[in-house]
N, CA, C and O of each residue as an XYZ file, in Angstrom:
324
protein
N       2.856     -3.984     -2.931
C       4.132     -3.363     -3.180
C       5.063     -4.411     -3.755
O       5.088     -5.549     -3.286
N       5.809     -4.045     -4.743
C       6.759     -4.993     -5.299
C       7.923     -5.155     -4.338
O       8.181     -4.290     -3.501
N       8.605     -6.247     -4.464
C       9.724     -6.551     -3.587
C      11.056     -6.274     -4.277
O      12.062     -6.897     -3.937
N      11.081     -5.372     -5.220
C      12.339     -5.066     -5.902
C      13.248     -4.262     -4.975
O      12.797     -3.686     -3.985
N      14.508     -4.236     -5.309
C      15.505     -3.544     -4.488
C      15.125     -2.083     -4.286
O      14.725     -1.404     -5.232
N      15.248     -1.610     -3.079
C      14.965     -0.221     -2.783
C      13.512      0.072     -2.465
O      13.162      1.221     -2.197
N      12.657     -0.943     -2.488
C      11.233     -0.731     -2.273
C      10.832     -0.855     -0.795
O       9.651     -0.729     -0.472
N      11.764     -1.091      0.079
C      11.440     -1.253      1.505
C      11.011      0.065      2.131
O      11.548      1.130      1.825
N      10.035     -0.039      3.007
C       9.513      1.112      3.735
C      10.046      1.006      5.166
O       9.969     -0.068      5.761
N      10.580      2.081      5.730
C      11.077      2.023      7.106
C       9.988      1.557      8.083
O       8.816      1.900      7.926
N      10.382      0.784      9.075
C       9.420      0.241     10.050
C       8.603      1.322     10.733
O       7.401      1.154     10.941
N       9.239      2.428     11.085
C       8.521      3.510     11.775
C       7.433      4.101     10.878
O       6.341      4.420     11.347
N       7.736      4.243      9.589
C       6.741      4.776      8.652
C       5.602      3.781      8.474
O       4.437      4.175      8.433
N       5.925      2.506      8.370
C       4.893      1.475      8.248
C       3.999      1.484      9.490
O       2.780      1.356      9.374
N       4.593      1.632     10.667
C       3.815      1.668     11.910
C       2.851      2.852     11.912
O       1.718      2.724     12.375
N       3.285      3.989     11.407
C       2.424      5.168     11.326
C       1.256      4.911     10.379
O       0.114      5.246     10.691
N       1.543      4.316      9.222
C       0.491      4.014      8.244
C      -0.499      3.015      8.830
O      -1.706      3.142      8.621
N       0.002      2.018      9.565
C      -0.878      1.042     10.213
C      -1.800      1.719     11.222
O      -2.987      1.403     11.292
N      -1.261      2.639     11.994
C      -2.067      3.336     12.998
C      -3.141      4.209     12.351
O      -4.297      4.197     12.773
N      -2.754      4.959     11.336
C      -3.702      5.853     10.662
C      -4.811      5.057      9.978
O      -5.975      5.453     10.023
N      -4.459      3.940      9.348
C      -5.448      3.141      8.610
C      -6.193      2.156      9.507
O      -7.105      1.465      9.054
N      -5.808      2.092     10.764
C      -6.363      1.121     11.699
C      -6.173     -0.306     11.176
O      -7.031     -1.169     11.359
N      -5.025     -0.533     10.518
C      -4.673     -1.844      9.956
C      -5.746     -2.389      9.025
O      -6.093     -3.568      9.089
N      -6.270     -1.527      8.157
C      -7.289     -1.934      7.186
C      -6.783     -1.713      5.768
O      -5.997     -0.805      5.498
N      -7.252     -2.564      4.880
C      -6.926     -2.432      3.461
C      -7.526     -1.124      2.936
O      -8.679     -0.805      3.229
N      -6.752     -0.382      2.173
C      -7.226      0.879      1.615
C      -8.315      0.714      0.578
O      -9.069      1.654      0.327
N      -8.421     -0.469     -0.038
C      -9.442     -0.708     -1.062
C     -10.740     -1.240     -0.472
O     -11.811     -0.677     -0.696
N     -10.635     -2.332      0.287
C     -11.853     -3.016      0.757
C     -12.143     -2.799      2.239
O     -13.192     -3.212      2.735
N     -11.220     -2.154      2.942
C     -11.347     -1.829      4.369
C     -11.367     -3.047      5.294
O     -11.776     -2.935      6.450
N     -10.931     -4.206      4.800
C     -10.829     -5.396      5.638
C      -9.677     -5.229      6.615
O      -8.575     -4.841      6.227
N      -9.936     -5.523      7.880
C      -8.891     -5.433      8.900
C      -7.897     -6.568      8.723
O      -8.274     -7.690      8.382
N      -6.635     -6.272      8.956
C      -5.576     -7.270      8.805
C      -5.839     -8.504      9.657
O      -5.533     -9.618      9.233
N      -6.394     -8.328     10.834
C      -6.601     -9.469     11.731
C      -7.604    -10.476     11.175
O      -7.634    -11.619     11.630
N      -8.433    -10.074     10.194
C      -9.415    -10.980      9.600
C      -8.961    -11.594      8.279
O      -9.592    -12.537      7.803
N      -7.912    -11.101      7.686
C      -7.549    -11.570      6.341
C      -6.551    -12.722      6.343
O      -6.385    -13.376      5.313
N      -5.891    -12.990      7.442
C      -4.980    -14.113      7.506
C      -3.628    -13.890      6.846
O      -2.826    -14.817      6.742
N      -3.375    -12.684      6.406
C      -2.094    -12.356      5.790
C      -1.753    -10.912      6.135
O      -2.632    -10.099      6.422
N      -0.478    -10.616      6.100
C      -0.047     -9.245      6.384
C      -0.414     -8.341      5.213
O      -0.220     -8.703      4.053
N      -0.941     -7.175      5.524
C      -1.244     -6.205      4.482
C       0.048     -5.685      3.875
O       1.046     -5.515      4.575
N       0.028     -5.437      2.591
C       1.195     -4.903      1.901
C       1.130     -3.386      1.879
O       0.050     -2.797      1.932
N       2.281     -2.768      1.800
C       2.356     -1.314      1.657
C       2.398     -1.005      0.175
O       3.212     -1.566     -0.559
N       1.525     -0.116     -0.266
C       1.447      0.220     -1.678
C       1.658      1.715     -1.889
O       1.194      2.538     -1.100
N       2.359      2.050     -2.954
C       2.531      3.446     -3.342
C       1.318      3.886     -4.153
O       0.983      3.239     -5.146
N       0.660      4.955     -3.762
C      -0.479      5.466     -4.521
C      -0.020      6.021     -5.863
O      -0.611      5.716     -6.899
N       1.010      6.819     -5.846
C       1.662      7.243     -7.090
C       2.877      6.340     -7.217
O       3.819      6.468     -6.436
N       2.876      5.438     -8.174
C       3.935      4.433     -8.278
C       5.334      5.036     -8.352
O       5.539      6.131     -8.874
N       6.275      4.289     -7.818
C       7.673      4.719     -7.881
C       8.116      4.861     -9.329
O       8.954      5.706     -9.644
N       7.557      4.036    -10.214
C       7.911      4.101    -11.637
C       7.486      5.430    -12.269
O       8.003      5.823    -13.315
N       6.539      6.117    -11.620
C       6.107      7.432    -12.101
C       6.591      8.517    -11.165
O       5.962      9.568    -11.037
N       7.692      8.263    -10.523
C       8.383      9.214     -9.641
C       7.629      9.491     -8.348
O       7.762     10.573     -7.776
N       6.845      8.533     -7.882
C       6.204      8.655     -6.577
C       7.227      8.416     -5.485
O       8.164      7.638     -5.664
N       7.053      9.074     -4.369
C       7.998      8.909     -3.264
C       7.436      7.939     -2.227
O       6.354      7.382     -2.408
N       8.165      7.748     -1.164
C       7.738      6.854     -0.091
C       7.305      7.637      1.138
O       7.504      7.192      2.269
N       6.716      8.798      0.916
C       6.196      9.595      2.034
C       4.905      8.953      2.543
O       4.260      8.186      1.829
N       4.542      9.271      3.769
C       3.308      8.721      4.348
C       2.090      9.077      3.508
O       1.161      8.276      3.404
N       2.078     10.248      2.916
C       0.933     10.688      2.106
C       0.800      9.872      0.823
O      -0.274      9.854      0.222
N       1.860      9.198      0.393
C       1.818      8.433     -0.853
C       1.742      6.924     -0.605
O       1.883      6.145     -1.548
N       1.526      6.501      0.629
C       1.486      5.082      0.954
C       0.176      4.710      1.625
O      -0.402      5.503      2.368
N      -0.289      3.489      1.355
C      -1.394      2.926      2.109
C      -1.268      1.426      2.126
O      -0.430      0.859      1.424
N      -2.095      0.776      2.925
C      -2.042     -0.669      3.072
C      -3.065     -1.323      2.160
O      -4.119     -0.749      1.887
N      -2.755     -2.523      1.691
C      -3.718     -3.250      0.867
C      -3.469     -4.748      0.963
O      -2.355     -5.201      1.226
N      -4.543     -5.503      0.743
C      -4.432     -6.946      0.613
C      -3.857     -7.234     -0.763
O      -4.271     -6.617     -1.744
N      -2.922     -8.147     -0.852
C      -2.311     -8.419     -2.151
C      -3.336     -8.920     -3.154
O      -3.246     -8.585     -4.335
N      -4.309     -9.713     -2.719
C      -5.315    -10.225     -3.650
C      -6.190     -9.093     -4.197
O      -6.586     -9.125     -5.362
N      -6.491     -8.103     -3.368
C      -7.279     -6.957     -3.830
C      -6.430     -6.103     -4.758
O      -6.912     -5.625     -5.785
N      -5.179     -5.914     -4.400
C      -4.272     -5.125     -5.229
C      -4.204     -5.711     -6.635
O      -4.333     -4.972     -7.611
N      -4.007     -7.010     -6.759
C      -3.882     -7.641     -8.075
C      -5.227     -7.680     -8.790
O      -5.268     -7.552    -10.014
N      -6.326     -7.853     -8.063
C      -7.628     -7.880     -8.731
C      -8.025     -6.501     -9.248
O      -8.868     -6.385    -10.137
N      -7.419     -5.468     -8.693
C      -7.686     -4.108     -9.150
C      -6.805     -3.741    -10.343
O      -6.857     -2.609    -10.823
N      -6.003     -4.679    -10.823
C      -5.118     -4.400    -11.949
C      -3.946     -3.539    -11.553
O      -3.482     -2.721    -12.348
N      -3.462     -3.705    -10.352
C      -2.416     -2.843     -9.827
C      -1.023     -3.272    -10.230
O      -0.052     -2.944     -9.549
N      -0.910     -4.000    -11.327
C       0.410     -4.384    -11.814
C       0.962     -3.325    -12.756
O       2.101     -3.437    -13.210
N       0.183     -2.313    -13.053
C       0.632     -1.272    -13.975
C       1.211     -0.094    -13.201
O       1.437     -0.195    -11.996
N       1.448      0.996    -13.870
C       2.069      2.156    -13.233
C       1.130      3.349    -13.209
O       1.579      4.493    -13.268
N      -0.169      3.093    -13.123
C      -1.114      4.210    -13.070
C      -0.958      5.002    -11.770
O      -0.602      4.447    -10.730
N      -1.221      6.262    -11.844
C      -1.184      7.132    -10.670
C      -2.516      6.972     -9.937
O      -3.565      7.318    -10.481
N      -2.484      6.455     -8.714
C      -3.705      6.222     -7.952
C      -3.859      7.231     -6.820
O      -4.675      7.021     -5.922
N      -3.107      8.305     -6.840
C      -3.165      9.255     -5.738
C      -4.535      9.922     -5.644
O      -4.873     10.464     -4.591
N      -5.319      9.900     -6.690
C      -6.679     10.453     -6.648
C      -7.722      9.442     -6.258
O      -8.900      9.784     -6.163
N      -7.318      8.173     -6.021
C      -8.258      7.094     -5.703
C      -8.740      7.109     -4.255
O      -9.676      6.385     -3.918
N      -8.144      7.887     -3.423
C      -8.465      7.835     -1.995
C      -9.891      8.132     -1.736
O     -10.323      8.128     -0.583
């Protein structure tokens, strides 16, 4: 997730996403406790393409996996699940 203004996810929503995902990266399924870094919250449908910050549009990911997947663009990944 980018750190631009307005991109913050409420703590309660993040906690729900962590519980549902069992604190695993949505791409590689690595548990946060094994990766040595906090998982980032990512929008499946990017905000740049009018994606919202609902629980259904968010998942967790390792930043290194996110960038290796070419996630710097604004593609709609809502079908990637």
